[in-house]
N, C-alpha and C positions, 0 to 999 in steps of 0.2 A: 830204472825199470827192472835191470837184472837183480837189485838187492829187493825191491818190493817182491818179485815172483819169487827169491828165497825165501823171504818172510812168511809169505802165503804157503810155500811147500812146508816149511817148517812148522807152522803151525796146524795143518793138515796131517803131517805125519805125528805129530806131539798127541792130536786127538785120537788118532788109532792106534796108538801104543797100547800094549796090553798092560792093564794097570791103573790107565789113567782113568778116573771116574768122572761120568758127566753127571750135571745136576740129576738128581731125582725127580720122578716125575710125583707132584702131590697128592696125598691118599683119595683127593677131592675133583681130581684129575676128570675121570669119565662121570657122565651122568648118573649111571647105576650104582656110582660110590659117592652122591652127591653127601656133602655136611648135612645132616639133619637138625635143623632147628628145633627145640622140643617146647620153648618157653620164650616169652617175651617180656620186657625188653631183651633183644640179644646184642654183643657188641663182643667181636673177638678179632684177633689177628687171622688172616690167611696169606697165602703166597701163589703167585702164577711161577714163579721161577722153577723152569723144567716143565710145563704144562704143554700139552697138546691138544691137537683138534681130532676129532672122532670124524669119521665121514657123514656121520648122519647128525652131527650138531645142525641146530639149525640155523638160518641165515636171515631169517625176517628181521631181525637188530644186529648190525655191522656185519655185512656179509662180506667183508673183507677181513674179519677175525682171523688171527691166526692160530690161538690159543685159547682155552677156556677151562675154568675151574668152576664147581658147581656147589648149589646149597639148595635145600627144600624144606619149605614150612607147610603146614597144615593150618588153615584157618580153623579157630576155635569158636568163630562168629562172624556174622556182619560187620563190615566196616572198613574201614581204612588204614592201609599200612606204609611207612615211610621207608625205603630204602635208602642207605647212601656207602658210599666208598670215601675213604679220606686217603690220601694219597697213591690212589689205584687205578685199575682200567675201567672203561665204561661197562653197563652190564644191561640186560634185557630179562624180563619177567614173563615167565611160559607158564601153560596148563597142559594138562595131558599126559600123554604117555611119550616114550619115548621113541621116535621114528615120525611121531603125529604130534609134536608139540605146535602149540598156537601161542603167538605173542600177544601178552596180555593189552588190549587196546591204550596205546601211549605210555606205556611202561617200557620206555627204550631209551637209557640217557647215553648219548654221545660224549659226553665231556669226561675228560681223563683229570686226575689229580684230585678231583673231588668231583661226586656225582651223586645226585639225590633225585629221587622221584617219589609221586604220591599216588597210589592206586587203590581201587575199591576190591576188596575180595567178601566171597562168600561162604559161609562157614562150611567143614568139611571139604573143601576143594584145595587141593595140594598145589601151591606153588613152586616154581623151579626157578632159581638165580643162577643165570650164566654170565658170569665174570670175564669180559673178553679182553685179550691183548691184542692190538692192531698188529703187532710183531712179536714173535716169538721168541726172540732174544731179548724181549724187553721184560723178562720177570722180575717180580718184585714183591714185597711182603707190604701189605696195607690192613688199614682196618674196615672193617664190613658190620654195620648196623640194621638193625631191623626192629623198628617201634609200631606201637599203634597210634592213630592220630585219629581224633575225633572229627565227625562232620561238621562243615561250617554250621556255626550257630544260626544261620538263617539260609539254611537249604530249603527250608520248608517256605510256601506261600503264607501259612498262618504263622509263622515265626520271621516276618519280616523284618529288618532291622530299620529302625526310627531313623532318618536323617534329617539333619537341619537344613539350612541355606545360608549363604552358598556352601558345597562341601566337596569333599575329596573321598570317594566312595573306591574301598579296595577289596580285595579277597582274591580266594585261590579254588578255582572251580575244578581241581583235581579232588577238591573234597567235597565237591557237591555231587549229588544225585538227579534222577528225575520223577516227580510224584507219579503215581498210576494215572491221576486223572488230571495232569498237568496242563495247562493251557500253554500252547507254545507260540513263538513269534510268527506273523505271517509271514515275515521276510527271513526268517531261518528256522524252519519248522523241524529240522533234523537237530539241531542243537539242542540236547538233551539235558545237561548237566548242566545246573542253575540255581542261582540264589536270587534273594529277593531283600528288596529295600521300600519303605514306606516314607512318603513324602507327602505332608498336610502343610500348605502354604498358609501364612498368616494374611497375606494381601494376595490380589491377584497381580499376576506377573507372566511375562513369557519366558520359558526358561529350557535350557539347553543342557542337553547332556552328551558330552564326548568323550573319546577315549583319549588319556594322557599318557599312557605306557603305550609298550611294544605289542602287546597282545591286541587282538581285532574281536572280541565277543561280540555277539548279537545282543540287541539291545531292544527292548519294548516295553512300553508304557501302557497300564491299564487303568481305569477308574474302577476303585476299590469297592465301589456301591454295585456294579452290576458287572464288572472284570471285563467291560468292553474296553474294545483295543483303540488306544488313542494314537501312537504312531511308534512305529518300528524302524531300525537301521540296522541291515546287514552289514558281514563282515568288510565289504568294500566300499561302504558309506563312512568317509573318514569323518564326516562334519557331526556324525552321531543324529541325533534326534531334538525335534523341538515340539513344544506343546505348550498351551497357555494353561498354566495351573491357577484355577478358581480358587480365593480364598475360603479356608475351612473344608474343601471338597479333599479327602484322599486318594492318593496315587499309588499305584503300585509298578517298581521298576523292575524289571526281570532281566538278568544277566545271564547269559549261556553261549555255552561251548557245545561243539562237537567231542566226545571222548578222546577221538584223538588228538584234537587241539587245545584241550583242557587244559589251563596252566593259570599264572597269575594275574590278574589285572587290576588298573588304576582307573579313575572317572573322574569326569569334574561335572559337578551340577553348579550351574550357575545362570544370569541373565542372557538371556538370550541378544546377540546384535539387533539392532534397529535397521529397519530398512527404510528405504529414500527411493520409492518408485520413480521411475523417466520414462518419457516417450521422446525417443530422438528421430528428430523430421527427415525425412529424404524425399526432395532435395533438401540441403540446409539453407539456401538463399532460394526460397521461391517465389513464383510469382500467381498472378490471379488465374493463370492458364493452366497450373500446375494441380493434379490431385496430388496431395501431400500424403506419404505413407508414414505414419507412425510408430514405430518399433516399441513396444511395452516392455517394460522390464521391471522387475521388483526391486533392484537395487541392493538386493540382500547378500551379504558376506557368504553366506550358507548355500546359497543359489536356489533357494525355493521361489516356485514362481507365484505370481498371482492369480487369486481365482476370483477375485471379485474387485469392483474400484469403477472409476470413471475419469472421463479426460474432458477438461473443460478447454475449449480453443482459444478462448479471449472474445469471441465475435459473437456471444451467445448462445453458440451452438455445443454440444455434448455429444459425447459416444460413451456409451459402456463398456467396461472390460471385461471379455468373455474369455473363454478356453484358448480364442484366437490371440497370436503375439503382435498384432497389428491392428491399427484402425486408420482410415482415410479422411480426409477433409480436403475442401477448396474453398479459397478466401474469396469475396467477393471484392472487394477493394485494396488497396495497399496500406501500409500501416505496421504498426507494433503493438504485436497481440502477445498477451501474458497467459501461457500455455501452462494449467495446472493439473497433474496428475496425483489422484488419491488411489490407493488398493489396499488391500488386505492378503495374505497368505494363508493356507491352509491351516496354520497352525494359530491363526489368530493376529500374528503381530500386522499393525497397519502403519501406515506412513504416508507424507506427500511431498511434492517437490514443487517448485515453480521453476520457469525459463522463459525468457522473452523471446518471441521468434519475429525476423523483420520480414514483411513480405513488401518487396519491391518488383515490380515489372517495368525491367528495362527493355524497351524494343523499338527497332527501327526498321524500316522498309525501304526496298529498293522499286521505283517508279520510274515513269518518263524516260525510257531510254532512248538514244537517238542515233542511229547506227547506219551507216551506207548500206543500202541494199546491193550497190554493185562499185568495183573497182578495179584499177587494172595495178598491175606488179609495178611497184616504183612510186606509186601516190602514195600521200599521206595524208590521212583524212581523220576528222574527229570524231570523236564516240565521246557522248554525255552520256549521264546516268543521274537522277535525282534520287537524292536520300531525304524521307520523309522520319520527323519524330515529333510524337505529341506528347510524351511523358516526361522525360528527365534531359536538362541539358548531357550531350555525349557528346565524345571524341571518336571520331567514324574513321575506319579504315577501309577502302575499296580497291578491291585487287581487279586485274585486267587479265583474264588469264585466256589462253589461247590451247585450242585442242591440237595435240601432235598428230602423226601421223601412225602414232602406236597406239591411240585413243584415250591417253591421258591427257590432262589439262597441265599446262606451264604456265605461271605467272610470269609475264612480261612487262608488268608494270603495277605500280599504286599509288594512291593518293590517302592523304588523312587531314581530316578537316575537323572543326569545332562544328556541331550540328546543334544549334539549340531547341528546346522543347518549344513546339508551336501547334497550335491545334489544326492550322492549315498549310502552313510553310512547307518549303522544301528546298534544299541545299543541293546545288548541281557538282558534280565533280566531272571535269573535264579532262578528257584522255585524246591524244593523238597518236595514231599507229601508219606505220609504212607499210602496204603490201609489196610481199615478196614473190618473186619467180617460183618458188616452191608452192606458194598460196597460189599461184595461175595454174601451176602444173596440176595440182589438186582441184583446180576449178573452185575451192570456196575454203572459207576459214570460219571455223566456229568460234566464237568467243561465249567465256563466261564471266561474267561481273559477280563479284562475293562481297558483301559489308557484313564487317565484324565491328563489335564494340573494341576500342582499345583502352580495357580498363579489368584489371585482374580480378578486381572482384564480385563481378557480375558477368553471367552469360545472358546473351540475345534471348529474350522470353519465345519469340516465336522464329528461328532460323530458317523456317521453310520460305519466308516469304523475302530472304535475304541474299539472293539468287536470281539471277535473270541469265538466258543463253539464247545467242541470235545468231544467226547466217548470214554473211558478205560474199556474195558470188564474184569470185575475181578472175579478170580475162589476162590475156597476156600483155606484155607495156607494149604501148606504140612505138617508144623507143628505148634505147638501153638505158637504166635508169642505177643509180647508186643504191649501193646496200641499205636493205631496210634499216630503220632507225625509229625507237622510242622516245618520245619526249612527252 
């Protein structure tokens, strides 16, 4: 630690000794002394060694910058400039006067080592270039270049670039402008810097235009004949846009960004994925007593909804697909039905699918309860209940439950039997219950019998008739009895 302190002290002392020169500030360290660029292209070496930061240096680009050097150029004509540094700091481009400088929208390069940016210029306007070091001690020599750049060849609608299919569409929206009467996108009206492409299909097809690069321009397609908008995809629509391209009809594709976000883009023009509409039933294993809700979807990888179509339920009935995402249907009898769905998305893609839905009504019913009206504590008496079943042979579980002093039912016994389907037959489930002193103290005991299908594949279609509640009045025992038992 003492060695470190001594070294720092020695270094400070050396820096303060008379005759020890610090790096001199470069001649263009201050805004007022900016290097004037008189002709383009311009290429020169410059340096930030010894540069400082004035109190009125702008902070709109690189707020934390610690030193700057300046260059300036007055545009001779309207157009685009490309500024770049090689092996140097980041930079921002400003217009205006000292103390009131405004950052040129989008002209702020945050990279160091190599930085480049393209921006539009207006004839007669002076542009000020602040070359910014994040750390004052990081002064260095580097190359700075300023050149003119032509506007994108397809900057205007009339000069839209013709594209084939499939195709990759690329460009740089920093070299684009907005025409005075340009039609903007409905999903991104503020995206003004645009380029145009023209596509004329040789056959009718569903087309997807999506982003494949890192930038997120606004996309929209218009019919070339009347300029009506076909589809639009905003910056957050990552799947892009989809439309049906009719053979022989020309379409204008507009790619645009706001001035702050403008940059290079890459798009893919290709066949849109097929859709496979679905109608998922709820419940999945319905009976004739169920109003089945079918959830209708497009089955589209792009997530576009259906705007029209039909569900055929397989029993002769149908339902149209509307704005609602569900349709309902009830089947009159059991059976296996082929449900067919056809549908169309807004962009014109059509598809269909089929699925087999089984309607099976499994239903048993409790009836014919035999229960003693009265009993004494210690007595064991029979409780019998009948189970009717008219549809399918079933394994049925009947539980005998007793109401506790706390108000809930606890199971005290159960029986499982095979109940064959029969138009009028019934199967008895015999129980025996020994009444207790607690039953006598309460004055009665409330029983509930619950039948359920011992089948994991199906539920009972009408569970409301699977329960019976009955009460036995209980008196005290005539003599001491054994503990209650269930048999």
